C-alpha distance (Angstrom), angle and dihedral (degrees) to the residues before:
residue distance angle dihedral
X1 . . .
X2 3.81 . .
X3 3.83 90.8 .
X4 3.81 91.0 54.4
X5 3.81 92.2 48.6
X6 3.82 91.1 49.3
X7 3.81 90.4 48.2
X8 3.82 90.6 52.1
X9 3.80 91.2 49.8
X10 3.81 92.7 48.1
X11 3.81 92.2 49.0
X12 3.79 91.2 49.0
X13 3.81 91.9 51.9
X14 3.81 93.3 44.5
X15 3.78 92.7 49.1
X16 3.79 91.1 48.4
X17 3.79 91.1 53.6
X18 3.83 94.1 42.3
X19 3.78 107.0 43.5
X20 3.76 128.7 56.1
X21 3.80 97.0 -179.5
X22 3.79 113.0 104.6
X23 3.79 117.2 -120.0
X24 3.82 89.7 -123.8
X25 3.81 95.3 34.5
X26 3.78 120.6 146.2
X27 3.81 86.3 -127.4
X28 3.82 116.9 91.2
X29 3.80 110.8 -106.5
X30 3.79 144.1 157.3
X31 3.80 123.4 -116.0
X32 3.78 142.2 -178.7
X33 3.79 130.5 -142.5
X34 3.80 126.9 -160.3
X35 3.79 120.8 178.5
X36 3.79 142.7 164.1
X37 3.75 128.7 -160.3
X38 3.77 153.8 130.3
X39 3.82 119.5 -57.8
X40 3.77 125.8 -160.0
X41 3.81 128.1 -160.9
X42 3.80 113.1 -154.9
X43 3.81 99.8 -142.6
X44 3.79 134.1 132.3
X45 3.79 114.9 -114.1
X46 3.80 97.9 -169.8
X47 3.80 110.7 154.4
X48 3.82 94.6 20.8
X49 3.77 120.8 119.2
X50 3.78 91.0 -153.5
X51 3.78 127.5 20.5
X52 3.80 128.6 174.5
X53 3.82 110.9 -167.9
X54 3.84 93.9 168.1
X55 3.79 128.0 75.1
X56 3.79 141.5 162.3
X57 3.79 112.7 -98.3
X58 3.75 139.9 168.7
X59 3.76 146.0 -176.0
X60 3.79 140.1 -144.3
X61 3.80 117.6 -159.5
X62 3.78 137.6 175.5
X63 3.77 120.4 -157.8
X64 3.76 143.2 179.2
X65 3.80 118.2 -145.3
X66 3.80 115.1 -153.5
X67 3.81 90.6 -153.4
X68 3.82 96.8 -110.1
X69 3.82 98.2 82.7
X70 3.80 94.3 -86.7
X71 3.80 121.5 109.1
X72 3.78 140.9 173.0
X73 3.84 115.1 -133.5
X74 3.78 136.5 -173.6
X75 3.76 134.5 172.1
X76 3.78 150.5 106.5
X77 3.80 132.1 -64.8
X78 3.80 125.4 -168.4
X79 3.79 113.5 -166.3
X80 3.81 95.5 -166.1
X81 3.79 132.2 -120.5
X82 3.81 122.8 -54.0
X83 3.83 122.8 -163.2
X84 3.81 139.6 -165.8
X85 3.80 130.3 174.7
X86 3.77 140.0 -179.5
X87 3.79 117.1 -176.4
X88 3.83 110.1 -50.6
X89 3.84 92.6 -11.8
X90 3.80 118.7 91.1
X91 3.80 128.7 172.8
X92 3.80 128.9 -170.6
X93 3.78 130.2 -173.3
X94 3.80 131.0 -163.5
X95 3.81 116.3 -169.2
X96 3.81 117.6 -169.9
X97 3.79 132.2 167.0
X98 3.78 144.9 -158.3
X99 3.80 106.2 -143.1
X100 3.81 133.7 -158.0
X101 3.77 122.6 173.7
X102 3.74 151.9 114.0
X103 3.78 131.2 -84.4
X104 3.78 136.1 -165.1
X105 3.80 121.5 -158.2
X106 3.81 119.4 -161.5
X107 3.80 117.9 -166.9
X108 3.80 110.6 -131.8
X109 3.82 93.8 -179.5
X110 3.83 131.2 -13.9
X111 3.84 88.5 -84.3
X112 3.81 103.7 31.1
X113 3.81 127.5 63.5
X114 3.79 138.3 169.7
X115 3.82 120.9 -141.1
X116 3.79 125.4 -163.2
X117 3.80 120.9 -165.4
X118 3.81 133.5 -164.2
X119 3.78 127.2 173.2
X120 3.76 150.6 111.1
X121 3.80 125.8 -72.0
X122 3.78 124.5 -160.7
X123 3.82 95.6 -146.7
X124 3.80 118.9 -162.6
X125 3.79 115.2 -166.2
X126 3.81 116.1 -162.0
X127 3.81 117.7 -164.3
X128 3.78 127.9 -168.9
X129 3.81 125.2 -175.6
X130 3.82 131.2 -170.6
X131 3.80 124.4 -168.1
X132 3.78 108.8 175.8
X133 3.81 107.0 -64.1
X134 3.82 93.1 -10.9
X135 3.77 122.2 87.6
X136 3.77 138.5 167.8
X137 3.78 142.3 175.8
X138 3.77 136.1 -154.1
X139 3.79 138.5 168.5
X140 3.76 138.4 -160.7
X141 3.80 130.9 -169.4
X142 3.80 127.8 -155.1
X143 3.78 135.2 167.3
X144 3.80 110.5 -117.4
X145 3.81 135.4 174.0
X146 3.79 116.5 -101.7
X147 3.81 127.4 -161.6
X148 3.77 131.1 -176.4
X149 3.77 143.2 179.0
X150 3.80 125.5 -164.9
X151 3.77 138.6 179.7
X152 3.79 114.4 -151.8
X153 3.79 136.1 -172.2
X154 3.83 127.1 -156.7
X155 3.81 114.2 -120.5
X156 3.82 91.7 172.0
X157 3.81 131.7 -4.5
X158 3.82 89.4 -87.9
X159 3.82 104.0 30.5
X160 3.78 127.5 67.9
X161 3.80 132.4 177.8
X162 3.80 110.3 -134.3
X163 3.80 130.5 -159.9
X164 3.79 110.1 -169.5
X165 3.76 147.9 162.3
X166 3.81 124.3 -144.5
X167 3.80 126.3 -172.3
X168 3.81 132.5 -169.5
X169 3.81 138.3 135.8
X170 3.78 136.4 -100.6
X171 3.80 119.5 -149.3
X172 3.78 132.2 -163.9
X173 3.81 123.7 173.3
X174 3.80 92.5 -18.6
X175 3.82 94.8 -49.4
X176 3.80 112.2 119.8
X177 3.77 125.9 -162.8
X178 3.78 130.3 -179.6
X179 3.80 120.9 -112.7
X180 3.78 123.6 -159.6
X181 3.80 130.6 -179.4
X182 3.80 127.2 -171.4
X183 3.80 109.2 -165.0
X184 3.78 143.8 173.2
X185 3.78 120.7 -149.6
X186 3.77 150.9 136.1
X187 3.80 126.7 -88.1
X188 3.81 113.7 -160.0
X189 3.80 127.5 -171.1
X190 3.82 119.2 -146.6
């Protein structure tokens, strides 16, 4: 976790020194977004002795801003690892997604902006179960809608700190569950 935080800080400093294009500039530009945060799986754990519906997740996105507030984004989101157990039976799930969508950033002030996101996520849910000496794994992938909202603040003309929330769904054998991630990261124009 410390290595990821240091990497984010180094990228933010490097981008600030490298790029002179503002993250909300009226000039078309590319940008990257790296963030880490808390994920939550909305699932019932009735009958489990132990159930962990929270995990550490993160995302890495690349985007292209057309200079009028609209942007096209794509990237990867990992929602972490969720666990439940009851006696000798334990189950873990790892949802992750490849994301493609659009974004619109509205400047609230010269330093503050609000970004809304809407797109499609190809969500792969990996499950692993252990029952004593027996174990097994399976996975299922489905395309799901993904929405997001983020508030960001300009540290430099090219680097912004972003606090956001993203929501999508994971599905396994017809059972859908909502996924939500609140994250903090750095958005760097280049």
